[in-house]
N, C-alpha and C positions, 0 to 999 in steps of 0.2 A: 234179898229183896231190893237193896239199893241199886245194884248194877242192872237188875231187870227193869226197874222203873225208869232208870236213866236212859236205857236203850229205847224204851217205849217213847219217852219224851223226844229223844233225838230223831227217831223214826217219824214221829208225828210232825215235828217241825220240818223235817226233810221233805215232806209232801209239798211244802211251800217253797223252801229254800233248797234247791236241788244241787247235790254234789258238794256240799259244804259241811259234812258231818263233823270234821275236826273243829271248825269254827263254832258250830252249834254246841259241841261238847265243852269248849272253853268258856262260852257265855254261861252255860249252865253251871260250870265249875265256879265261875265268879259269883253267881247267885247264891250257891250253897256255901261260899266262903264269906258271905256277908259283905261283898264288895260291889263295885260299880264298873261299868264297861264303857269304853270309848271306842266306837266303830269309826275308823278313819278310812275313807275310800272315795273313789269318784262316784258321781251320781249314777243311779240306775242298776247297782249291783245287788240291791235287796236289803239295805241296812234297815230301813223303816219296816219293811215286811218281816224281817227277822224279829224285831222287837214286838210287833203285833202278834206273830205266831207264838212267841214265847209266852206272852200274857195269856193267850187262849189255852195253851197247853197246861200251864200251871193253875189255871182256874182262878186267876187273881184279877183285881180291878186295875185298870190302866187308864192313864191320861196322857195326852200328847201336848207338848208346847212347841210351837213353831217360833224359833228364835229369830228376831229381826232387830235392826238397829234401834227402833223406837220402843222396844219392849222394856218395861220398867220392872225393878225388883219386886214391887207389890203385885205385878201381874203374875208372878210365880208363887210368892208366899201367901198372898192375901193381905187384907188390911182391916183396920177398925172403921166401921161406918156408923154414923149416928142414927139411931132408931128413934124417930119422933114419938111413936106410940109408947115405947118403953122409957123414953127420955134418958137414954144411956147409949154408950158406944157398944156395938156388937161386932165381934170378929167374924169376918166373912172369909172362909178358907179358900186358898188359891189352889191351882191344879197340882201343886206339889204334894197335897194331901191325898195320896193314892198309894197303891202297892208297887206298881211298875210304872215308872215315869219315863216317857220317851222325850228326850230333849233334842229336837231335830235341828240340825245345823247350828249347834251351840256357838260356833265361832262367828256367827253373824251378829250376836248381841254385844253390847258394850261391856267392858270389864266390870263395871259396877253391877250390871245385871247378872253377868256370869258368876260373880262372887256371891250372889244371893243363894246359889246352890251349895256353897262351901259348907255352911253349918248343917244344911239338910243332909248332905252326903256324909259328912264326918260324924255328926252327933245324932242324926235321925230326929232332928227337931228344928223348929224355927222360932225365933224370938221377935215378937212384934210389940213395940212400945214397952219393953221391959218384961213382958210376959212370955214364957216359953210354952210352946205347943208341940206335943209329941206326934210324930208321924205314924201312920198305920204300920202294923207288923208286916215284915217282909219287904219293907221299902227298898226299892232297887232302881237305880238310874241307868238307862242306856242312852248315851249321848252319841250323836252322829256329827261328823264334820267332813267337809270336802277339802283335802290337802292341796288341791291344784289351784283352786280359784282364790285369789288373794284380794281382789277389789271388793270393798265393802265388808271385809271380815276383820276380826280382831283375834290375834294369836292368844291362845289360852296361856295364862301365866303358869309358872312352875308350881305354885301352891295349888292351883286348880288341877293341873295334870296329875299331881301326886295323890290326889284324892281318888283317882281311878285305879282300881285294882289291876286291870289289864287294858292295853290298847291293842285292837285287832284290825288287821287289814284283810278284808274279805277276798278281794281279787276277782277277776273275771272267771266265770265257769268255763270248764273245758268244752270242746265241741259236742261231745256226747251228752253232757249235762244240759247244755244250751238247747240242743235239739229236743231233749225230753221236756224241757221247760216250755218250748213252743207247743209241743204236742198236748201237754197238760193244760195249757191256757187257752186252747181253742174255744172252749165253751164257758169260760168264766174263770174266776179266781178261786183256787182250792182253799184259800184261807176261810172262806165261808163254810167249808165242809168239815174242817177239823174240829175236834171236841177236846175238852179237858181230859188229861190223863190222870191227874191226881186232884184230891181235895185238900183243904187246909189241915185236916187231921193227919192225912198221909204225909203232907209236907213236914209237919212237926216231927213225925217219926223218922223221916229221912234226915232231917237236920241232926237228930240225936245220934245218928250213926257216925258222923264226922269225928267227934272227939275220941271215938274208940280206935281210930287209926293210929298206929304206933309210928313214931319217927325217932330214929336212933340219934345219939349224940354225934356220931360220925357224919350223918347226913346234915344235922344242924350246923356242924362246923363247916361242912362243905358250902352250905347256903351263905354263912357269914363270910367265908373266904371269897366267894364269888362277888358278894356285895362290896367287900373291902377292895377287891380288885378294880371295881369301877371307880373307887375313890383315889386309887393310886396310879391309874393309867395316865400316861402323859398326854394322850389325845383327848382326855375328858377334863373340862374345867369344873364340872360338878358331877359327883357320883350319886349313887342311889342312897336314899335316906333309910333309916331303920324301918320305915313303913314298907320299903321294898323287900326287906328281909322277911317281914311278917307276911307280905303278899305271896312270896315264893313258898313259904312254909304252908300256909293255909291252902293255897291252890294245889300244892303237891299232895296234901292229905286227901283232898276231895278227888283229884284225878286218880290217885291210887285206889280209892274206894270204888270209883267208877269202873276201874279195871278189874274189880273183883278181889282186891287185896286189902288186908288190914294193916299193911306196913308200907312205908315209903321207900322207894329205890332212888339212887342218884339219878337214874335216867328220867324219873318223873320230874326232878328239878330241872335237868338240862332242857327238857322239852318246853319248859315254861319260862326260861330266863328272858327270852326276847319279848314276849307279850307282857311280862310282869315288870321288866326293868327298862326297856328301851326308851319309853316316854318319860322316864324320870331323870335322864342323863342330859347334860349339856356339853357339847363338843367345844374344844378349844378353838380359837380363831385359826390357828395353823392347820388343824385337822379339817375344818370346814373349807379352807382354801384348797387343800389337797383333795377335796371331795370324797373323803372317807365316810362311810356310812356307820351309824351307831351299831347296826346289826353285825357288821364285820368286826368292829371293835369287841363286841360281846363274844363273837366266835373266838377271837384271839384270847380273851380272858378265860373262856371255858377250856381252851386247849392247854393253857398254862396251869390251870387249877386242878388239883388231884384230890380224890377222896382219901382221907387218912382214917383208917380203921382204928378201933380201940386197941391200944398196945403196940401200934406200929403203922407201917405204910401199907 
């Protein structure tokens, strides 16, 4: 049931986002891993459209926040407002009280406003004037940012980046996909035509499938060895945190189930190392001067790291 439903979701979203099935699969993987996604790419490749198509496909409520330099933390979380008729303060919920939150151009807001999402993403709650408010079930954040434009932007701090389960770069579509995109958009936006694939009851059943996926001690040791490799590599000033290890494990379990298996292979882990770990790493000054990429460093770590089976190599 799980892989069949996931394929239907990918096909549904692919009617809007053409030629990006792998990216769609990773976003769905993050959702079913109880994580959050950072979509980093140039304008116009479909980041916002992907988030909207995902919300429709899952049949969940969605809100969008356009991040700007003048956005305040309370514009995200909400605030207490004095009600004259009741003669008391009443909490007015902000747009973060939704199931799928699209944080558009998150790097355009000030660090103070960006940090307002930290508690929401990590604890799935917000605290206003000492009182905590739980966010709706299935709360999921998709944030977008443009890595090319720097004027009027604020780089996301490491603590904020670490809250995202994965960072994905969508990239331009190939020529065939772009031609199909033009053909499909002649008479309107296909987003208006797609329908939900699952309801909340089916979502609950799908989530229950994930803990049933088996992951061996050998694969867990392999995950730990990869993350340890980021902490020991001379080109990295800061390696991945334990949150990175958990991200790799959870994502690997979901992606294995999407592939129709109830067990995780080392290849599942390898395929997710870059989206799960690259944004958690900080290069050394020397490495940046040499213009080395984090992705190349991760390739080197994967080449040196082997899977040790129980009882031997």
